[in-house]
Backbone of each chain as ProteinMPNN parsed JSONL, in Angstrom:
{"seq_chain_A": "XXXXXXXXXXXXXXXXXXXXXXXXXXXXXXXXXXXXXXXXXXXXXXXXXXXXXXXXXXXXXXXXXXXXXXXXXXXXXXXXXXXXXXXXXXXXXXXXXXXXXXXXXXXXXXXX", "coords_chain_A": {"N_chain_A": [[0.888, -0.936, -21.868], [1.553, 1.662, -19.557], [0.83, 1.615, -16.954], [0.805, 2.778, -13.678], [2.155, 5.902, -13.294], [4.494, 8.241, -11.872], [5.394, 11.596, -11.291], [7.58, 14.102, -10.04], [10.429, 11.809, -9.759], [12.239, 12.282, -7.741], [12.675, 14.927, -5.345], [13.842, 17.917, -3.895], [12.934, 20.213, -1.513], [12.748, 23.516, -0.104], [11.774, 24.567, 3.183], [8.515, 25.873, 3.28], [8.257, 26.198, 0.542], [6.305, 25.392, -2.408], [4.8, 22.616, -4.153], [3.75, 20.319, -6.727], [2.793, 16.992, -7.057], [2.501, 14.623, -9.6], [0.308, 12.078, -10.593], [-0.361, 9.542, -12.869], [-2.522, 7.305, -14.594], [-3.116, 4.651, -16.889], [-5.082, 2.783, -17.056], [-7.755, 3.105, -16.936], [-8.906, 3.252, -14.425], [-11.236, 3.804, -11.778], [-10.759, 4.538, -9.114], [-8.383, 6.326, -7.217], [-5.414, 6.913, -5.279], [-3.407, 8.548, -2.787], [-0.542, 7.874, -0.924], [1.686, 8.037, 1.891], [4.94, 6.961, 2.831], [6.696, 6.189, 5.639], [9.592, 5.558, 7.667], [9.276, 2.642, 9.677], [6.553, 2.786, 9.758], [3.36, 1.887, 8.432], [2.063, 2.115, 5.059], [0.418, 5.137, 4.706], [-2.697, 6.612, 4.165], [-3.279, 9.54, 2.38], [-4.982, 11.242, 0.757], [-7.836, 10.396, -1.277], [-9.6, 9.353, -4.275], [-12.744, 8.71, -5.694], [-13.583, 8.902, -8.215], [-13.614, 10.829, -11.294], [-13.389, 14.272, -10.64], [-13.979, 14.049, -7.96], [-12.879, 14.028, -4.542], [-11.484, 12.863, -1.435], [-10.747, 12.863, 2.089], [-8.038, 11.126, 3.604], [-6.233, 9.271, 5.986], [-4.155, 10.949, 6.886], [-4.444, 13.869, 6.057], [-3.69, 16.552, 6.461], [-2.072, 19.515, 5.441], [-1.853, 18.904, 2.818], [-3.235, 19.063, -0.518], [-5.511, 17.942, -3.054], [-6.371, 17.135, -6.468], [-8.634, 15.977, -8.979], [-9.099, 16.339, -11.867], [-9.14, 15.128, -14.332], [-9.91, 11.803, -15.278], [-7.72, 10.115, -15.503], [-5.668, 11.295, -14.114], [-4.201, 12.266, -10.986], [-3.553, 14.667, -8.753], [-1.272, 15.731, -6.282], [-0.839, 18.228, -3.978], [1.454, 20.322, -2.241], [1.202, 23.045, -0.335], [2.746, 24.657, 1.348], [5.591, 23.57, 2.126], [6.791, 21.434, 4.749], [9.36, 20.232, 7.005], [8.364, 17.873, 8.169], [7.021, 16.688, 6.167], [8.777, 15.331, 4.654], [9.271, 12.416, 2.975], [8.422, 9.279, 1.353], [6.351, 9.21, -1.378], [3.576, 7.499, -2.573], [1.501, 6.738, -5.27], [-1.58, 5.177, -6.126], [-3.901, 3.064, -7.887], [-7.182, 1.682, -8.521], [-9.719, -0.599, -9.736], [-12.061, -0.867, -8.378], [-13.392, -0.115, -5.117], [-12.686, -2.077, -3.246], [-10.865, -3.574, -4.535], [-7.711, -4.922, -5.816], [-4.857, -2.838, -5.527], [-2.914, -0.875, -7.731], [0.328, 0.201, -7.802], [2.311, 3.164, -8.196], [5.779, 4.082, -8.966], [6.775, 5.653, -6.927], [7.669, 8.746, -5.247], [10.385, 10.406, -4.005], [10.601, 12.706, -1.551], [12.282, 15.384, -0.109], [12.316, 17.709, 2.453], [13.903, 20.555, 3.419]], "CA_chain_A": [[0.379, -0.047, -20.813], [2.558, 2.135, -18.619], [0.358, 1.366, -15.592], [0.743, 3.989, -12.87], [3.42, 6.633, -13.319], [4.561, 9.382, -10.969], [6.368, 12.627, -11.645], [8.907, 13.591, -10.378], [10.91, 10.679, -8.964], [12.917, 12.842, -6.57], [12.599, 16.382, -5.254], [14.255, 18.541, -2.643], [12.276, 21.506, -1.336], [13.023, 24.257, 1.12], [10.578, 24.823, 3.987], [7.69, 26.969, 2.784], [8.033, 26.117, -0.9], [5.159, 24.573, -2.809], [5.032, 21.769, -5.318], [2.68, 19.39, -7.087], [3.18, 15.668, -7.538], [1.532, 14.149, -10.578], [0.109, 10.646, -10.774], [-1.151, 9.244, -14.061], [-2.741, 5.877, -14.849], [-3.708, 4.431, -18.208], [-5.868, 1.55, -16.947], [-9.158, 3.503, -16.835], [-9.386, 2.967, -13.078], [-12.051, 4.851, -11.146], [-10.259, 4.934, -7.802], [-6.958, 6.675, -7.116], [-5.021, 7.12, -3.884], [-2.058, 9.013, -2.454], [-0.04, 7.391, 0.345], [3.061, 8.344, 2.244], [5.632, 5.848, 3.493], [7.737, 6.663, 6.546], [10.247, 4.415, 8.334], [8.597, 2.082, 10.84], [5.102, 2.955, 9.681], [2.757, 1.354, 7.217], [1.583, 3.105, 4.097], [-0.698, 5.894, 5.279], [-3.48, 7.242, 3.116], [-3.35, 10.995, 2.514], [-6.276, 11.564, 0.127], [-8.182, 9.471, -2.329], [-10.662, 9.809, -5.179], [-13.571, 7.597, -6.178], [-13.947, 9.157, -9.605], [-13.255, 12.159, -11.796], [-14.068, 15.389, -9.997], [-14.235, 13.801, -6.532], [-11.74, 13.733, -3.679], [-11.867, 12.654, -0.04], [-9.604, 12.822, 2.995], [-7.628, 9.859, 4.154], [-5.801, 9.207, 7.382], [-3.236, 12.041, 7.222], [-4.618, 14.832, 4.971], [-3.298, 17.93, 6.775], [-0.91, 20.033, 4.734], [-1.908, 18.444, 1.423], [-4.489, 19.179, -1.254], [-5.519, 17.064, -4.222], [-7.394, 17.402, -7.481], [-8.851, 14.896, -9.95], [-9.839, 17.001, -12.952], [-9.3, 14.124, -15.381], [-9.979, 10.465, -14.689], [-6.438, 9.433, -15.493], [-4.654, 12.028, -13.343], [-4.514, 12.608, -9.598], [-2.471, 15.556, -8.36], [-1.093, 15.979, -4.848], [-0.165, 19.508, -3.795], [1.927, 20.792, -0.942], [1.178, 24.505, -0.493], [3.844, 25.237, 2.11], [6.226, 22.34, 2.591], [7.409, 21.402, 6.081], [10.258, 19.066, 7.136], [7.59, 16.679, 8.52], [6.496, 16.098, 4.936], [9.824, 14.501, 4.054], [8.695, 11.078, 2.923], [8.259, 8.72, 0.011], [4.929, 9.289, -1.711], [3.132, 6.521, -3.556], [0.169, 6.831, -5.836], [-2.119, 3.87, -6.499], [-5.23, 3.111, -8.494], [-7.891, 0.404, -8.531], [-10.97, -0.567, -10.5], [-13.162, -0.75, -7.43], [-12.844, 0.303, -3.828], [-12.095, -3.193, -2.506], [-10.009, -4.343, -5.431], [-6.27, -4.755, -5.648], [-4.36, -1.534, -5.931], [-1.71, -0.847, -8.552], [1.115, 1.303, -7.275], [3.352, 3.811, -8.975], [7.143, 3.819, -8.494], [7.097, 6.469, -5.762], [8.406, 10.011, -5.329], [11.101, 10.673, -2.752], [10.6, 14.151, -1.302], [12.998, 15.85, 1.067], [12.07, 19.12, 2.758], [14.984, 20.986, 4.324]], "C_chain_A": [[1.497, 0.367, -19.871], [2.143, 1.828, -17.191], [0.188, 2.676, -14.856], [2.12, 4.649, -12.896], [3.331, 7.833, -12.39], [5.666, 10.319, -11.415], [6.399, 13.653, -10.537], [9.254, 12.365, -9.55], [11.565, 11.151, -7.667], [12.706, 14.348, -6.56], [13.094, 16.802, -3.892], [13.621, 19.92, -2.593], [12.818, 22.188, -0.097], [11.694, 24.452, 1.86], [9.83, 26.044, 3.442], [7.448, 26.95, 1.284], [6.819, 25.243, -1.187], [5.548, 23.688, -3.975], [3.812, 20.875, -5.53], [3.285, 18.094, -7.582], [2.071, 15.177, -8.472], [1.5, 12.635, -10.608], [-0.769, 10.451, -11.997], [-1.307, 7.737, -14.203], [-3.484, 5.715, -16.173], [-4.567, 3.172, -18.224], [-7.365, 1.836, -16.801], [-9.758, 3.185, -15.458], [-10.17, 4.146, -12.519], [-11.368, 5.426, -9.901], [-8.766, 5.244, -7.864], [-6.651, 7.128, -5.697], [-3.633, 7.743, -3.813], [-1.722, 8.537, -1.047], [1.321, 8.037, 0.615], [3.63, 7.166, 3.043], [6.758, 6.424, 4.329], [8.312, 5.469, 7.282], [9.459, 3.958, 9.554], [7.089, 2.216, 10.826], [4.588, 2.317, 8.406], [2.456, 2.473, 6.239], [0.367, 3.82, 4.696], [-1.384, 6.704, 4.19], [-3.622, 8.737, 3.378], [-4.722, 11.483, 2.024], [-6.564, 10.482, -0.894], [-9.329, 10.043, -3.16], [-11.428, 8.599, -5.694], [-14.055, 7.834, -7.596], [-13.572, 10.568, -10.001], [-14.078, 13.22, -11.089], [-14.35, 15.198, -8.526], [-12.932, 13.571, -5.788], [-12.257, 13.557, -2.248], [-10.612, 12.539, 0.808], [-9.327, 11.404, 3.446], [-7.256, 10.012, 5.61], [-4.985, 10.423, 7.807], [-3.315, 13.156, 6.177], [-4.035, 16.227, 5.208], [-2.031, 18.331, 6.053], [-0.873, 19.657, 3.265], [-3.262, 18.804, 0.799], [-4.379, 18.324, -2.508], [-6.557, 17.549, -5.221], [-7.44, 16.249, -8.464], [-9.719, 15.478, -11.073], [-10.068, 16.053, -14.121], [-9.224, 12.752, -14.738], [-8.599, 9.845, -14.543], [-5.388, 10.094, -14.61], [-5.135, 12.35, -11.934], [-3.328, 13.406, -9.078], [-2.462, 15.74, -6.842], [-0.287, 17.256, -4.691], [0.268, 19.733, -2.359], [2.03, 22.307, -1.075], [2.365, 25.172, 0.196], [4.567, 24.097, 2.811], [6.872, 22.516, 3.959], [8.314, 20.178, 6.164], [9.507, 17.771, 7.478], [6.976, 15.993, 7.299], [7.576, 15.391, 4.12], [9.365, 13.053, 4.121], [8.844, 10.528, 1.508], [6.756, 8.644, -0.252], [4.61, 8.287, -2.819], [1.709, 6.84, -3.992], [-0.277, 5.42, -6.189], [-3.478, 4.066, -7.156], [-5.864, 1.728, -8.428], [-9.198, 0.555, -9.295], [-12.17, -0.364, -9.592], [-12.578, -0.543, -6.054], [-12.231, -0.852, -3.052], [-11.093, -3.988, -3.301], [-8.535, -4.079, -5.21], [-5.841, -3.401, -6.192], [-3.065, -1.703, -6.711], [-0.941, 0.411, -8.173], [2.071, 1.875, -8.314], [4.71, 3.583, -8.326], [7.562, 4.653, -7.292], [7.837, 7.745, -6.109], [9.056, 10.241, -3.981], [11.221, 12.171, -2.59], [11.358, 14.439, -0.015], [12.721, 17.332, 1.242], [13.094, 19.564, 3.8], [14.634, 22.292, 5.026]], "O_chain_A": [[2.293, -0.464, -19.435], [2.991, 1.781, -16.3], [-0.488, 3.585, -15.339], [3.125, 4.023, -12.559], [2.252, 8.373, -12.147], [6.731, 9.888, -11.858], [5.328, 14.071, -10.097], [8.452, 11.928, -8.724], [11.457, 10.498, -6.63], [12.574, 14.976, -7.61], [12.822, 16.159, -2.877], [13.759, 20.705, -3.531], [13.285, 21.536, 0.838], [10.63, 24.496, 1.244], [10.419, 27.093, 3.18], [6.532, 27.614, 0.798], [6.368, 24.469, -0.343], [6.504, 23.972, -4.696], [2.972, 20.705, -4.647], [4.182, 18.097, -8.425], [0.881, 15.297, -8.179], [2.545, 11.984, -10.644], [-1.797, 11.113, -12.146], [-0.365, 6.979, -13.969], [-4.349, 6.515, -16.529], [-4.76, 2.562, -19.275], [-8.154, 0.92, -16.57], [-10.947, 2.889, -15.337], [-9.833, 5.309, -12.742], [-11.395, 6.634, -9.664], [-7.99, 4.516, -8.483], [-7.516, 7.66, -5.001], [-2.787, 7.496, -4.672], [-2.483, 8.749, -0.103], [2.003, 8.51, -0.294], [2.933, 6.49, 3.8], [7.666, 7.068, 3.804], [7.616, 4.478, 7.503], [9.025, 4.776, 10.365], [6.416, 1.807, 11.772], [5.311, 2.224, 7.415], [2.586, 3.651, 6.574], [-0.588, 3.18, 5.136], [-0.735, 7.389, 3.4], [-4.032, 9.149, 4.463], [-5.505, 12.056, 2.782], [-5.672, 9.75, -1.322], [-9.938, 11.054, -2.812], [-10.835, 7.592, -6.082], [-14.849, 7.054, -8.122], [-13.252, 11.401, -9.153], [-15.295, 13.096, -10.953], [-14.907, 16.092, -7.889], [-11.992, 12.992, -6.331], [-13.333, 14.045, -1.901], [-9.548, 12.165, 0.315], [-10.235, 10.596, 3.642], [-7.871, 10.77, 6.36], [-5.097, 10.883, 8.944], [-2.335, 13.377, 5.465], [-3.898, 17.006, 4.264], [-1.043, 17.596, 6.045], [0.044, 20.051, 2.545], [-4.287, 18.845, 1.479], [-3.277, 18.02, -2.965], [-7.491, 18.272, -4.874], [-6.422, 15.621, -8.751], [-10.899, 15.154, -11.206], [-11.074, 16.161, -14.822], [-8.526, 12.578, -13.739], [-8.333, 9.132, -13.576], [-4.327, 9.515, -14.377], [-6.305, 12.662, -11.713], [-2.221, 12.878, -8.973], [-3.508, 15.886, -6.211], [0.825, 17.36, -5.21], [-0.433, 19.393, -1.406], [2.853, 22.805, -1.842], [2.923, 26.141, -0.318], [4.217, 23.706, 3.924], [7.416, 23.57, 4.289], [8.074, 19.188, 5.474], [9.962, 16.685, 7.118], [6.479, 14.87, 7.385], [7.311, 14.909, 3.018], [9.102, 12.528, 5.203], [9.32, 11.208, 0.599], [5.996, 8.09, 0.543], [5.278, 8.236, -3.851], [0.843, 7.167, -3.18], [0.548, 4.566, -6.513], [-4.118, 5.105, -6.996], [-5.166, 0.723, -8.295], [-9.715, 1.656, -9.48], [-13.169, 0.236, -9.988], [-11.387, -0.772, -5.845], [-11.32, -0.621, -2.257], [-10.532, -4.965, -2.806], [-8.153, -3.14, -4.511], [-6.385, -2.896, -7.174], [-2.235, -2.556, -6.397], [-1.468, 1.523, -8.212], [2.568, 1.165, -9.188], [4.797, 2.967, -7.264], [8.605, 4.386, -6.694], [8.535, 7.826, -7.12], [8.387, 10.27, -2.948], [11.869, 12.838, -3.397], [11.111, 13.827, 1.024], [12.868, 18.117, 0.305], [13.149, 19.03, 4.907], [15.427, 22.797, 5.82]]}, "seq_chain_B": "XXXXXXXXXXXXXXXXXXXXXXXXXXXXXXXXXXXXXXXXXXXXXXXXXXXXXXXXXXXXXXXXXXXXXXXXXXXXXXXXXXXXXXXXXXXXXXXXXXXXXXXXXXXXXXXX", "coords_chain_B": {"N_chain_B": [[-10.218, 3.735, 15.897], [-8.73, 1.823, 13.414], [-6.73, -1.002, 13.603], [-4.048, -2.663, 12.106], [-1.998, -5.353, 12.387], [1.169, -6.847, 11.955], [3.143, -9.777, 12.159], [6.123, -11.808, 12.255], [8.157, -8.793, 12.702], [10.463, -8.934, 11.194], [12.234, -11.47, 9.379], [14.634, -13.958, 9.012], [15.645, -16.437, 6.91], [16.864, -19.617, 5.683], [17.63, -20.569, 2.327], [15.255, -22.711, 0.895], [13.897, -23.202, 3.238], [10.631, -23.32, 4.705], [8.198, -20.869, 5.46], [6.141, -18.699, 7.472], [3.908, -15.947, 8.029], [1.98, -13.575, 9.978], [-1.055, -11.712, 9.847], [-3.003, -9.504, 11.634], [-6.261, -8.248, 12.163], [-9.151, -6.061, 12.607], [-12.044, -7.842, 13.666], [-14.619, -7.171, 13.173], [-17.134, -5.972, 10.88], [-15.95, -6.714, 8.409], [-14.528, -6.442, 5.127], [-12.553, -6.836, 3.081], [-9.318, -8.381, 2.692], [-6.041, -7.699, 1.891], [-2.984, -8.883, 0.44], [0.291, -7.808, -0.197], [3.345, -7.749, -2.003], [6.512, -6.38, -1.58], [9.279, -5.407, -3.045], [12.608, -4.26, -2.493], [13.343, -0.963, -3.518], [11.369, -1.009, -5.39], [7.827, -0.909, -6.234], [4.868, -1.692, -4.277], [3.293, -4.829, -5.021], [0.3, -6.516, -5.79], [-0.551, -9.553, -4.216], [-2.652, -11.224, -3.226], [-6.216, -10.841, -2.949], [-8.548, -11.17, -0.543], [-11.752, -12.216, 0.433], [-13.648, -13.859, 1.634], [-14.565, -15.656, 4.576], [-12.495, -18.288, 5.611], [-11.36, -18.517, 3.174], [-8.849, -19.587, 0.902], [-5.944, -18.914, -0.816], [-3.696, -19.329, -3.571], [-0.524, -18.903, -5.103], [1.76, -20.077, -7.021], [4.469, -20.886, -5.005], [3.511, -19.574, -2.862], [1.0, -19.062, -0.482], [-2.152, -18.195, 1.072], [-4.261, -17.837, 3.932], [-7.48, -17.158, 5.413], [-9.188, -15.916, 8.22], [-11.937, -14.509, 9.139], [-13.595, -14.307, 11.293], [-12.08, -14.448, 13.614], [-10.213, -12.616, 13.005], [-7.666, -12.801, 11.524], [-4.996, -13.476, 9.19], [-2.922, -15.734, 7.449], [0.18, -15.878, 5.761], [1.921, -18.041, 3.709], [5.057, -19.314, 2.698], [6.443, -21.682, 0.715], [9.384, -23.577, 0.671], [11.436, -21.409, 0.529], [13.039, -19.023, -1.599], [15.914, -17.056, -2.604], [14.94, -14.964, -4.211], [12.492, -14.481, -3.104], [12.864, -12.681, -1.152], [11.723, -9.84, 0.38], [9.479, -7.227, 1.483], [6.475, -8.069, 3.014], [3.28, -7.015, 2.866], [0.188, -6.576, 4.566], [-3.218, -5.534, 4.152], [-6.187, -4.087, 5.304], [-9.644, -3.773, 4.666], [-12.507, -2.266, 5.817], [-16.111, -2.7, 5.875], [-17.192, -0.253, 6.063], [-15.824, 1.781, 4.829], [-13.977, 3.243, 2.034], [-11.335, 2.768, 2.15], [-8.027, 1.356, 2.43], [-6.328, -0.035, 5.187], [-3.07, -0.285, 6.043], [-0.738, -2.721, 7.305], [2.502, -2.686, 8.982], [4.213, -4.398, 7.802], [6.103, -7.432, 7.073], [9.442, -8.109, 6.944], [11.192, -10.152, 4.894], [14.083, -12.037, 4.606], [15.913, -14.101, 2.589], [18.451, -16.318, 2.695], [21.023, -17.557, 0.57]], "CA_chain_B": [[-9.029, 3.584, 15.045], [-8.564, 0.445, 12.967], [-5.331, -1.411, 13.68], [-3.626, -3.866, 11.391], [-0.686, -5.697, 12.925], [1.832, -7.956, 11.29], [4.258, -10.364, 12.905], [7.072, -10.94, 12.951], [8.575, -7.602, 11.95], [11.429, -9.388, 10.197], [12.474, -12.911, 9.401], [15.762, -14.392, 8.198], [15.578, -17.885, 6.739], [17.779, -20.177, 4.689], [17.014, -21.061, 1.097], [14.627, -24.018, 1.064], [13.016, -23.22, 4.41], [9.263, -22.821, 4.564], [7.978, -19.846, 6.464], [4.805, -18.106, 7.471], [3.724, -14.792, 8.884], [0.608, -13.332, 10.413], [-1.676, -10.378, 9.791], [-4.189, -9.417, 12.508], [-7.088, -7.097, 11.799], [-10.415, -6.07, 13.348], [-12.923, -8.923, 13.204], [-15.97, -6.689, 12.887], [-17.35, -5.192, 9.666], [-14.902, -7.086, 7.444], [-14.87, -6.375, 3.702], [-11.504, -7.49, 2.282], [-7.95, -8.41, 3.209], [-5.1, -7.754, 0.776], [-1.553, -9.116, 0.67], [1.17, -7.232, -1.209], [4.777, -8.046, -1.922], [7.201, -5.123, -1.864], [10.717, -5.571, -3.154], [13.388, -3.034, -2.28], [13.474, -0.049, -4.657], [10.236, -1.159, -6.31], [6.567, -0.534, -5.589], [4.109, -2.883, -3.854], [2.497, -5.547, -6.026], [-0.714, -7.338, -5.141], [-0.481, -11.017, -4.256], [-3.985, -11.781, -3.054], [-7.307, -10.107, -2.316], [-9.376, -12.224, 0.052], [-12.995, -11.616, 0.903], [-14.551, -14.798, 2.314], [-14.022, -16.403, 5.699], [-12.077, -19.625, 5.2], [-10.718, -18.422, 1.863], [-7.452, -19.972, 0.796], [-5.491, -18.573, -2.167], [-2.346, -19.835, -3.843], [0.155, -18.417, -6.302], [3.072, -20.733, -6.992], [4.854, -21.405, -3.691], [2.952, -18.683, -1.843], [-0.432, -19.249, -0.242], [-2.676, -17.398, 2.183], [-5.556, -18.245, 4.477], [-8.21, -16.033, 6.003], [-10.194, -16.181, 9.255], [-12.526, -13.192, 9.414], [-14.281, -14.319, 12.593], [-11.108, -14.156, 14.663], [-9.426, -11.46, 12.55], [-6.269, -13.012, 11.161], [-4.654, -14.121, 7.928], [-1.555, -16.238, 7.396], [0.829, -16.01, 4.458], [2.897, -19.127, 3.759], [5.944, -19.488, 1.55], [7.008, -23.034, 0.768], [10.687, -23.662, 0.002], [11.835, -20.026, 0.221], [14.149, -18.765, -2.499], [16.43, -15.688, -2.419], [14.091, -13.979, -4.895], [11.319, -14.199, -2.265], [13.236, -11.623, -0.209], [10.893, -8.658, 0.161], [8.562, -6.936, 2.582], [5.128, -8.538, 2.719], [2.32, -6.123, 3.515], [-1.229, -6.874, 4.474], [-4.054, -4.331, 4.253], [-7.563, -4.427, 5.664], [-10.686, -2.804, 4.345], [-13.776, -2.545, 6.484], [-17.267, -2.43, 5.036], [-17.681, 1.11, 6.279], [-15.014, 2.802, 4.149], [-13.327, 2.909, 0.758], [-9.889, 2.874, 2.353], [-7.232, 0.254, 2.955], [-5.423, 0.247, 6.29], [-1.918, -1.168, 5.864], [0.175, -3.045, 8.377], [3.865, -2.187, 8.756], [4.913, -5.356, 6.962], [7.113, -8.381, 7.54], [10.606, -8.112, 6.051], [11.735, -11.5, 4.752], [15.386, -12.161, 3.94], [16.209, -15.508, 2.342], [19.88, -16.427, 2.403], [21.334, -18.737, -0.252]], "C_chain_B": [[-8.868, 2.11, 14.698], [-7.087, 0.117, 12.951], [-5.093, -2.678, 12.905], [-2.209, -4.166, 11.846], [-0.125, -6.913, 12.21], [2.977, -8.461, 12.16], [4.799, -11.57, 12.143], [7.386, -9.703, 12.118], [9.558, -7.984, 10.854], [11.751, -10.856, 10.426], [13.663, -13.213, 8.494], [15.716, -15.906, 8.108], [16.618, -18.309, 5.702], [16.977, -20.617, 3.463], [16.483, -22.471, 1.337], [13.718, -24.128, 2.274], [11.606, -22.798, 4.014], [8.997, -21.861, 5.715], [6.546, -19.336, 6.414], [4.795, -16.891, 8.373], [2.253, -14.455, 9.017], [0.197, -11.884, 10.208], [-2.921, -10.431, 10.676], [-4.944, -8.146, 12.196], [-8.386, -7.158, 12.594], [-11.365, -7.13, 12.791], [-14.333, -8.437, 12.881], [-15.986, -5.908, 11.576], [-16.281, -5.45, 8.599], [-15.413, -6.922, 6.022], [-13.835, -7.122, 2.873], [-10.158, -7.414, 3.002], [-7.02, -8.603, 2.015], [-3.726, -8.163, 1.279], [-0.777, -8.539, -0.515], [2.601, -7.658, -0.935], [5.51, -6.803, -2.374], [8.689, -5.362, -1.843], [11.398, -4.221, -3.002], [13.521, -2.272, -3.592], [12.398, -0.248, -5.722], [8.967, -0.705, -5.599], [5.788, -1.804, -5.231], [3.323, -3.497, -5.012], [1.529, -6.488, -5.314], [-0.42, -8.822, -5.316], [-1.891, -11.603, -4.243], [-4.941, -10.709, -2.539], [-8.293, -11.159, -1.838], [-10.613, -11.593, 0.678], [-13.863, -12.552, 1.74], [-13.859, -15.508, 3.466], [-13.681, -17.824, 5.249], [-11.4, -19.673, 3.851], [-9.28, -18.91, 1.945], [-7.037, -19.696, -0.646], [-4.047, -19.021, -2.324], [-1.821, -19.247, -5.137], [1.551, -19.003, -6.254], [3.348, -21.321, -5.618], [4.254, -20.595, -2.538], [1.453, -18.953, -1.72], [-0.848, -18.426, 0.962], [-4.007, -17.963, 2.623], [-6.176, -17.064, 5.202], [-9.213, -16.533, 7.023], [-10.776, -14.825, 9.67], [-13.186, -13.147, 10.783], [-13.325, -13.975, 13.729], [-10.132, -13.068, 14.232], [-7.967, -11.756, 12.309], [-6.169, -13.676, 9.799], [-3.211, -14.575, 8.018], [-1.077, -16.245, 5.948], [1.922, -17.057, 4.609], [3.769, -19.08, 2.506], [6.629, -20.835, 1.714], [8.341, -23.038, 0.037], [11.21, -22.303, -0.44], [13.058, -19.979, -0.688], [14.651, -17.338, -2.274], [15.546, -14.63, -3.089], [12.783, -13.701, -4.148], [11.609, -13.081, -1.266], [12.5, -10.346, -0.563], [10.185, -8.348, 1.473], [7.166, -7.36, 2.148], [4.147, -7.725, 3.562], [0.934, -6.739, 3.47], [-1.998, -5.568, 4.668], [-5.503, -4.769, 4.42], [-8.51, -3.341, 5.2], [-11.953, -3.206, 5.078], [-14.919, -2.205, 5.543], [-17.726, -0.99, 5.091], [-16.945, 2.154, 5.444], [-14.536, 2.313, 2.793], [-11.823, 2.756, 0.907], [-9.274, 1.562, 2.827], [-6.386, 0.75, 4.114], [-4.301, -0.779, 6.213], [-1.25, -1.479, 7.188], [1.563, -2.526, 8.037], [4.727, -3.198, 8.014], [5.802, -6.315, 7.719], [8.218, -8.416, 6.506], [11.214, -9.504, 6.053], [13.065, -11.444, 4.014], [15.699, -13.639, 3.811], [17.664, -15.607, 1.914], [20.174, -17.698, 1.616], [22.152, -19.764, 0.535]], "O_chain_B": [[-8.869, 1.252, 15.581], [-6.283, 0.846, 12.37], [-5.84, -3.649, 13.027], [-1.317, -3.328, 11.706], [-0.838, -7.869, 11.905], [3.681, -7.685, 12.807], [4.047, -12.274, 11.469], [6.941, -9.578, 10.977], [9.514, -7.453, 9.744], [11.563, -11.397, 11.516], [13.697, -12.776, 7.344], [15.746, -16.587, 9.133], [17.166, -17.494, 4.961], [15.807, -20.984, 3.562], [17.171, -23.316, 1.909], [12.872, -25.02, 2.347], [11.423, -22.007, 3.089], [9.52, -22.037, 6.815], [5.837, -19.526, 5.425], [5.55, -16.801, 9.341], [1.402, -14.965, 8.287], [0.994, -10.96, 10.373], [-3.785, -11.29, 10.497], [-4.346, -7.091, 11.988], [-8.696, -8.188, 13.192], [-11.474, -7.29, 11.575], [-15.152, -9.203, 12.373], [-15.001, -5.27, 11.204], [-15.776, -4.519, 7.972], [-16.572, -7.219, 5.73], [-14.197, -7.958, 2.046], [-9.904, -6.513, 3.801], [-7.18, -9.538, 1.23], [-3.344, -7.836, 2.403], [-1.135, -8.749, -1.674], [3.001, -7.89, 0.206], [5.19, -6.228, -3.414], [9.297, -5.504, -0.782], [10.835, -3.179, -3.339], [13.778, -2.86, -4.643], [12.506, 0.284, -6.827], [9.028, -0.177, -4.489], [6.021, -2.864, -5.812], [2.77, -2.795, -5.858], [1.897, -7.169, -4.357], [-0.087, -9.285, -6.407], [-2.271, -12.372, -5.127], [-4.55, -9.801, -1.806], [-8.811, -11.944, -2.632], [-10.53, -10.574, 1.363], [-14.728, -12.086, 2.482], [-12.703, -15.914, 3.348], [-14.483, -18.482, 4.586], [-10.922, -20.723, 3.422], [-8.585, -18.674, 2.933], [-7.676, -20.169, -1.586], [-3.283, -19.085, -1.361], [-2.543, -19.108, -6.124], [2.423, -18.501, -5.544], [2.58, -22.142, -5.117], [4.478, -20.913, -1.37], [0.739, -19.057, -2.717], [-0.016, -18.01, 1.768], [-4.778, -18.492, 1.823], [-5.495, -16.102, 5.558], [-9.99, -17.448, 6.75], [-10.173, -14.094, 10.456], [-13.324, -12.075, 11.372], [-13.702, -13.3, 14.687], [-9.299, -12.642, 15.032], [-7.102, -11.049, 12.826], [-7.095, -14.331, 9.321], [-2.372, -13.885, 8.596], [-1.831, -16.574, 5.032], [2.748, -16.978, 5.518], [3.282, -18.838, 1.402], [7.302, -21.095, 2.712], [8.429, -22.558, -1.093], [11.407, -22.064, -1.631], [13.98, -20.784, -0.562], [13.893, -16.492, -1.8], [15.423, -13.516, -2.578], [12.045, -12.786, -4.516], [10.694, -12.589, -0.605], [12.634, -9.829, -1.672], [10.277, -9.103, 2.441], [6.729, -7.045, 1.041], [4.184, -7.747, 4.792], [0.544, -7.347, 2.473], [-1.493, -4.621, 5.271], [-5.972, -5.697, 3.762], [-8.225, -2.15, 5.321], [-12.413, -4.343, 4.973], [-14.73, -1.514, 4.542], [-18.539, -0.551, 4.278], [-17.394, 3.297, 5.358], [-14.668, 1.138, 2.449], [-11.109, 2.628, -0.088], [-9.909, 0.77, 3.524], [-5.793, 1.827, 4.04], [-4.538, -1.984, 6.305], [-1.19, -0.635, 8.083], [1.787, -1.994, 6.95], [5.856, -2.886, 7.636], [6.204, -6.055, 8.853], [7.978, -8.714, 5.336], [11.693, -9.981, 7.081], [13.16, -10.873, 2.927], [15.745, -14.355, 4.811], [18.06, -15.046, 0.893], [19.661, -18.772, 1.93], [22.502, -20.816, -0.001]]}, "name": "protein", "num_of_chains": 2, "seq": "XXXXXXXXXXXXXXXXXXXXXXXXXXXXXXXXXXXXXXXXXXXXXXXXXXXXXXXXXXXXXXXXXXXXXXXXXXXXXXXXXXXXXXXXXXXXXXXXXXXXXXXXXXXXXXXXXXXXXXXXXXXXXXXXXXXXXXXXXXXXXXXXXXXXXXXXXXXXXXXXXXXXXXXXXXXXXXXXXXXXXXXXXXXXXXXXXXXXXXXXXXXXXXXXXXXXXXXXXXXXXXXX"}
């Protein structure tokens, strides 16, 4: 099992550009999450999904959109990137909402 | 706003020392408390998921206790080794949501 994978690993964007981060899991987990990690702050939840076709807002959803068209994939989109979105993005999945989360390796995004 | 606080922020110990750190969380509407270990350049890995007041979990030299009535959990490492060097994160889930709220972590450095 590959577990949770994220594509790409690194990306540099100019302000105003758009991009999509892909998260894939092969563990048949229902729940998937997108977090961002910034210095001095804990992991903050951007959006999450409780199953295929569903999404919900987390703590810091502004400027991001998500889609869960297939159970194994959870996409995070930035429509118009801003320097404040420079961060490391982690995807995670779990079998149930209170269960342990399995994290991907992260995507380092820089917006100039 | 749900706050999860961890102390200390960082800790430097010598190999062989035993150490412990604290996670504080809201005492009302408790559902679960997670501990994760996060090594540099890797992704967080679950250590424990605790759900019952008075719970005590152990994995090798690492153990954790939980007090849901007063809203705290302790993580203990017995006989620290250099490979224990990592950031230790706790995360709280209330019964009202599907989301984990992460603390900012305790950075442990174990010197040989």
